Structure formats: structure tokens, C-alpha cells
LUMZALO-799142 format. One record per atom (N, C-alpha, C, CB): x negated, y negated, z. Coordinates in steps of 0.02 Angstrom, whole numbers, plus 50000, padded with zeros to 5 digits. Glycine has a CB too. Layout:
XYZ
...
This chain:
506964961450982
507404965350940
507234972750951
507344963350864
507744976750968
507614983750981
507594987750915
508154986751027
507434994150922
507364998450862
507984998450818
507195005550882
508564999150850
509184999650812
509314993150773
509785001150859
509204987550806
509304981150772
508824980450713
509214975350821
508214982850721
507724982450667
507924986950609
507034984350692
508224992750625
508474997150572
509034993650534
508725003850602
509494990450571
510044986850538
509774981150495
510534983950591
509274977650520
508964972150482
508644974850418
508444968450525
508294980450423
507984983450364
508504985650314
507544989450384
509054988550338
509594990650294
509914984650259
510134994650333
510004979250296
510274973050268
509824970450213
510374967650322
509174970750225
508684968450176
508714972750113
507974968650206
508764979250122
508814983750064
509444982350024
508814991050088
509994981250059
510614979750024
510554973349984
511194979250075
510234968350013
510134961949979
509704962749916
509814956850026
509254967649917
508834969049859
509174973449808
508174972249882
509784975749825
510154979949779
509934987249782
510084977449709
509584989049835
509344995949842
509824999949885
508634996049872
509825006549875
510245011049913
509965011649984
510295017949879
510415011550033
510205012050103
510225019350124
510665007650149
509645022250134
509575029050159
509065029050214
509375034050102
509015034550251
508505034850304
507815033950274
508555041450342
507705036750216
507035036250184
506875029050164
506995040850124
507365025650132
507225018850110
507155014050169
507785016350063
507565015150221
507495010950281
506825012250314
508075012350331
506635018550319
505985020250350
505415016950312
505885027950351
505465016550246
504925013550207
504875006050218
505025015050132
505415002950240
505424995750253
505124993950321
506124993050248
505114998750366
504894997350435
504144998250442
505265001750484
503804993650475
503074994150483
502874998750541
502784987350495
503355002350570
503215006750626
503695012650623
503295002950694
503545017850662
503975023750664
504575022350709
503585029950689
505145025050689
505765024350727
506025031350740
506295019950690
506285032450800
506555039050816
507155040350771
506755039550891
507275046750755
507825048550711
508505046350740
507825056050699
508625047350806
509265044950833
509365037450824
509315046750907
508835033550834
508885026250825
509005024650752
508235022750850
508685028250707
508775027250635
509505028550616
508305031850594
509775034150638
510465035950622
510955030850651
510625042950647
510845028950714
511285024050746
511265017350710
511095023150820
510665015250691
510605008950655
510955009050588
509875007250644
510885014550551
511225015150486
511975015450495
510975021350448
512215018950548
512935019050562
513195012050576
513085023750622
512835008350616
513045001450631
513054997250568
512584998250684
512554998150526
512534994450463
513144996250420
511884996050424
513295002650415
513855004850374
514525002550402
513855012450367
514545001450468
515164999050499
515234991550496
515195001350571
514784988250461
514864981150450
514394976650488
515534979250467
513964979350530
513484975150565
512954972850516
513164978950625
512854966350512
512334963650468
511904958950509
512634960050406
511264959650504
510794955250539
510374951650488
510354959250588
510124945950507
509694941950463
509104946250441
509454935450499
508984946550377
508454950850351
507784947350346
508644953350283
507734941050368
507104937450362
506524940450401
507214930450385
506624943450460
506044946250494
505664951250452
506254949450558
505994954150401
505644959050361
505304956050300
506124964350338
505284949450296
504894946350243
504154947050258
505094938950234
503984947750322
503284948550341
502994955050311
503214948650417
503344960750315
503064966650282
502964965650208
503514972650294
503394961950175
503304960650104
502664956650093
503914956750074
502544951750137
501914947950133
501324952450147
501924941950182
501404956950196
500864961650211
500714965950150
501054966150271
501244968150115
501144972250055
500784968250001
501814974850029
500954961849994
500614957749945
499874956949963
500944950749940
499734955950028
499044955450050
498664961950039
499004953450124
499004967550053
498684974050042
498544975049968
499134979750069
499014973049925
498914973749853
498324969449830
499554971749815
498284963349856
497724958949838
497074961949862
497824951849867
497074964449924
496474967549951
496284973749910
496584969550025
496774977649891
496644983549850
496354981549783
497284987649840
496624976349753
496354973949689
495634971749696
496784968149662
495484968349752
494794966149764
494334972149774
494764961549826
494574977149810
494164983149821
494034986749755
494514987849870
494544987149712
494464990349647
493944986549606
495134990749610
493994979949605
493514975949567
492804977049592
493704968449570
492724977149659
492064978249688
491794985149670
492084977349764
492224990149672
492014996949655
491834997449581
492575001949672
492214994049538
492044994149467
491364990949454
492584990349427
491214985649491
490554982449484
490004987249507
490524975949525
490124990749562
489624995449587
489515001149538
489844998349655
490055003649508
489995009049459
489595006549399
490695011449436
489745000549376
489374997749319
488624997249335
489654990849300
488464994849394
487764994149416
487435001049419
487714990649485
487785005949447
487505012749451
487395015749382
487975017249492
487855014349336
487765016849267
487155013649234
488385015449225
487045007249246
486455003849219
485825006749250
486494996249232
485825007749315
485245010649349
485105017649322
485355010849425
485635021549311
485555028249285
485245028249216
486235031849283
485465023649172
485175023149105
484435021449110
485555017849064
484265016849154
483565014749162
483145020649186
483505008849211
483405024449233
483035030249259
482955035649206
483395033149320
483465036749166
483425041749112
482895039549062
484105042649077
482885033149045
482385030548998
481675031349026
482515023048983
481595029949091
480935030849123
480725038149123
480945028049195
481205042549137
481055049749138
480845052049069
481665053649163
481195049849017
481015051748949
480315049148931
481535049048899
480155043248954
479495040348941
478955044448976
479475032948965
479085046449036
478595050549074
478505057249039
478815051549147
479065060349018
479015066848984
478625066248919
479725069548970
478725060848883
478355059648821
477605059048835
478605053348785
477435055448888
476725054548906
476415061148927
476665049348963
476795065248964
476535071648985
476415076348926
477015074949035
476845076148877
476765080248818
476155077948777
477385080048774
476025071548777
475465068748739
474795070648771
475525061148735
474795071548837
474165073148872
474005080248865
474205071348944
């Protein structure tokens, strides 16, 4: 499938989702960069009635779901690390206060 056909497919997918077909929305659906002339030609063909099966673009949706899941996992891992660092920090502050108290006593 060439660039123009992929642009038409992305536009068809957007239309099926009830979204407005613009160069920006089509560009956001494509997992790669498309030249502006190919983008314009693809949108013109779409507007003139060319419709292609939008299923090939279900893969980017799956990719987005995987990225979202991965992002959620990364956030959870970072939250755990922050919690551990906060606990370590509290322990170090307590130790420092204890040392300062001992130094004052001596």
C-alpha cells in the first residue's frame, strides 16, 4: 500500500469514528511521516469518494493501547521508587537528628 492509499485508509478510519478529516487528524493516525503532496492527494481522493478498508489502522490503535499500558506500568514503578526514596529520606533525617543530639550531649 503506497502513501496515498494509506492516507485514504486513515481518512476512512477517521470518518468511521465520526471525526473530522483534516491533514492534522490524518497525520495523527499514521505511524509514519507522509509528504505533504501525498497527504493532500490522499485527502482529495477520499473526498472524491475513494474509500479503502480501514482495518490496517487497527494496529496503531493496538499500539496506542500497548503504549498506554506500558506508560501506566512505568508510572506505577516510578511511584514505588518515589515512595521508597521518601522512606529512605525519613530514615536518614531521623539518623541525622540522632547524631546531632549525641553531638550536643558530648
